[in-house]
C-alpha positions in Angstrom: 0.0 0.0 0.0 1.3 3.5 -0.9 0.8 5.8 2.1 0.4 9.5 1.4 2.8 12.0 3.0 0.3 13.3 5.5 0.1 9.8 7.0 3.9 9.5 7.2 4.0 12.8 9.1 1.3 11.9 11.6 2.1 12.7 15.2 0.9 11.2 18.5 -1.4 14.2 19.0 -3.0 13.4 15.6 -3.6 9.9 16.9 -5.2 11.0 20.1 -7.6 13.4 18.5 -9.4 10.5 16.7 -10.1 12.9 13.8 -8.3 10.8 11.2 -9.8 7.6 12.5 -13.4 9.0 12.5 -14.3 8.0 16.1 -12.9 8.0 19.6 -11.3 4.9 21.1 -10.8 4.1 24.8 -8.8 1.4 26.6 -9.6 -1.3 29.0 -6.9 -3.1 30.9 -6.5 -6.8 32.0 -3.8 -7.8 34.4 -1.0 -10.2 33.5 -0.3 -12.4 36.5 3.1 -13.9 37.6 1.8 -16.9 39.5 5.2 -17.9 40.8 5.8 -14.5 42.5 2.0 -13.9 43.2 2.2 -10.5 41.6 0.9 -8.4 38.7 3.7 -8.0 36.2 1.7 -5.8 33.7 -1.5 -5.2 31.9 -2.8 -5.7 28.4 -4.5 -2.7 26.8 -7.7 -3.7 25.0 -9.5 -1.3 22.7 -13.0 -0.2 23.4 -15.5 2.2 21.7 -16.4 5.7 22.7 -19.2 4.5 25.0 -17.3 1.4 26.1 -18.4 -0.8 23.3 -16.4 -4.1 22.9 -13.6 -4.8 20.5 -16.1 -6.4 18.1 -17.9 -3.2 17.6 -14.6 -1.3 17.1 -13.3 -3.7 14.5 -16.6 -3.3 12.6 -15.6 0.3 12.0 -12.1 -0.6 10.6 -11.4 -0.8 6.9 -8.4 -0.5 4.6 -8.8 3.3 4.6 -8.5 3.8 8.4 -6.5 0.7 9.4 -3.2 2.6 9.7 -4.8 5.4 11.7 -6.4 2.8 14.0 -3.2 0.9 14.6 -1.4 4.1 15.5 -4.3 5.5 17.6 -4.4 2.3 19.7 -0.7 2.5 20.5 -0.9 6.2 21.5 -4.1 5.9 23.4 -2.8 2.9 25.4 0.3 4.8 26.4 -1.6 7.9 27.3 -4.2 6.1 29.4 -1.7 3.8 31.1 0.5 6.8 32.0 -2.5 8.7 33.4 -3.4 5.7 35.5 0.2 5.6 36.9 1.3 2.3 35.3 4.9 1.5 36.0 4.9 -2.1 34.8 4.6 -3.9 31.5 2.1 -2.5 29.0 1.0 -4.9 26.3 -0.4 -3.5 23.1 -1.8 -5.3 20.1 -0.7 -4.1 16.6 -1.8 -4.8 13.1 1.3 -5.9 11.0 -0.5 -5.4 7.7 -1.0 -1.7 8.7 2.7 -1.1 9.2 4.3 0.3 6.0 7.7 0.9 7.5 8.7 -0.2 11.0 11.0 2.7 11.8 8.5 5.4 10.5 5.5 3.8 12.1 7.1 3.6 15.5 7.8 7.3 15.6 4.4 8.2 17.2 4.9 5.5 19.8 8.2 6.9 20.9 6.8 10.4 20.8 3.9 9.3 23.0 6.3 7.7 25.5 8.3 10.9 25.7 5.2 13.1 26.0 3.5 11.0 28.7 6.6 9.9 30.5 6.2 6.2 29.8 9.3 4.0 29.6 9.0 2.4 26.1 11.2 -0.6 27.2 8.1 -1.6 29.2 6.0 -1.9 26.1 5.2 -5.3 24.7 3.8 -5.4 21.1 1.6 -8.4 20.4 0.7 -9.7 16.9 -2.1 -12.2 16.7 -1.3 -15.5 15.1 -4.9 -15.5 13.9 -4.4 -12.6 11.5 -3.5 -13.7 8.0 -0.1 -12.1 7.3 0.4 -11.1 3.7 4.2 -10.8 4.0 5.8 -12.9 6.7 9.3 -11.6 5.8 8.0 -8.1 6.5 6.7 -9.2 9.9 10.0 -10.6 10.8 11.6 -7.3 9.9 9.1 -5.5 12.1 9.9 -7.8 15.0 13.6 -7.3 14.6 13.2 -3.6 14.4 11.1 -3.4 17.5 13.5 -5.6 19.5 16.4 -3.3 18.5 14.4 -0.4 19.8 14.0 -2.1 23.2 10.4 -3.2 22.8 9.3 -6.6 23.9 7.8 -8.7 21.1 5.0 -11.3 21.5 2.9 -13.6 19.4 -0.7 -13.6 20.6 -3.4 -16.3 20.2 -0.8 -19.0 19.3 -2.4 -22.1 18.1 -5.5 -20.4 16.7 -4.6 -19.4 13.1 -2.5 -19.6 10.1 1.0 -20.2 11.5 2.7 -22.8 13.7 6.0 -23.7 15.2 7.8 -22.7 12.0 6.4 -19.2 12.5 7.5 -19.2 16.1 11.1 -20.3 15.3 11.3 -17.6 12.5 10.0 -14.7 14.6 11.6 -15.7 17.9 9.4 -13.5 20.1 10.3 -12.7 23.7 6.8 -13.9 24.8 4.4 -16.4 23.3 0.7 -16.1 24.4 -1.2 -19.4 24.1 -4.7 -19.2 22.6 -7.6 -19.8 25.0 -8.8 -22.5 22.7 -5.8 -24.6 23.7 -6.1 -23.6 27.3 -9.8 -24.6 27.7 -10.1 -27.8 29.7 -6.5 -28.7 29.1 -6.4 -30.4 32.5 -8.5 -33.2 31.0 -7.6 -33.2 27.3 -4.6 -35.4 26.5 -4.3 -34.1 23.0 -4.0 -30.5 24.1 -1.5 -31.6 26.8 0.7 -33.2 24.1 0.5 -30.0 21.9 1.5 -27.9 25.0 4.4 -30.1 25.7 5.8 -29.6 22.2 5.3 -25.8 22.4 7.0 -25.6 25.7 10.0 -27.6 24.4 10.5 -25.2 21.5 10.0 -22.1 23.7 12.6 -23.4 26.1 15.2 -23.7 23.3 14.3 -20.2 22.0 14.3 -18.8 25.6 10.8 -17.5 24.9 8.5 -16.9 27.9 5.1 -18.6 27.7 1.9 -16.8 28.8 -1.4 -18.7 29.1 -4.4 -16.5 28.4 -8.1 -17.2 28.7 -7.6 -19.2 32.0 -11.1 -19.6 33.5 -10.8 -22.4 36.1 -8.5 -23.5 39.0 -8.0 -26.9 37.3 -6.6 -25.2 34.1 -4.4 -23.0 36.2 -3.1 -25.9 38.3 -2.2 -28.0 35.3 -0.5 -25.1 33.4 1.5 -24.1 36.5 2.6 -27.6 37.0 3.7 -27.8 33.4 6.0 -24.8 34.1 4.1 -21.8 33.0 4.1 -18.8 35.4 2.5 -16.0 33.4 -1.3 -15.9 33.1 -4.3 -13.9 32.0 -8.0 -14.7 32.1 -11.3 -14.3 33.8 -10.2 -16.6 36.6 -8.1 -13.7 37.8 -9.9 -10.6 36.5 -12.0 -9.3 33.6 -10.7 -6.2 31.6 -11.6 -3.0 33.3 -12.3 0.2 31.4 -9.7 2.8 32.1 -8.7 1.1 35.4 -5.7 -0.9 36.6 -6.8 -3.5 39.2 -4.6 -3.7 42.2 -3.3 -6.9 43.8 -6.1 -7.0 46.4 -8.7 -6.7 43.7 -7.6 -9.8 41.8 -10.3 -12.5 42.3 -8.0 -15.3 43.5 -6.2 -13.1 46.0 -9.3 -11.6 47.7 
């Protein structure tokens, strides 16, 4: 896609205004739990509509004409909101690789937002979903390499749900791999899923990639996954996403 010059010159304030996107976005936050240390290590920023509508509503408004603006606006809004809420831990942000025309240019507004709102950009984790069909996997690898050089944490989200597989994992070599909730659901009693998990953990150990299990909903799932060696978790078992709020340790369901 050929991006016009006005897009290439877009600043983080342009992203915050929502004018280019056509509607305002807001952010909800879900805690990322380190079960081994019994602590919150960070939060994932999840996009919401102007009246708190879910991500499904938001993505219905996205098309090829505003995809780039949306990707940039999500990054900047997440940083702004997290900073205003006083976040000093990991901030995980989803990005759309097909909306990135040049990694170095597209990251400019993110860095500008970090400077403007006083947020340490080395605490930012960029997630790309394995469920999105990537038109240019070599380009995605360049994006990951560029982001890692900048000090960002790289992650594959929803692993096991989409188009890629272990070959994709070994090519991108992310710092973090987030397991799809479809794999997590009832894994404590599904021997096939357990075998798949064992293979993934073996590869991640060789790559020194941290594994995060998301979508955890039951104690049985948590117990099995923790016994398997996973220590980072997300899911309703701990907490649902909260609009423009960072849940504290005492507000996490299992620690009440």
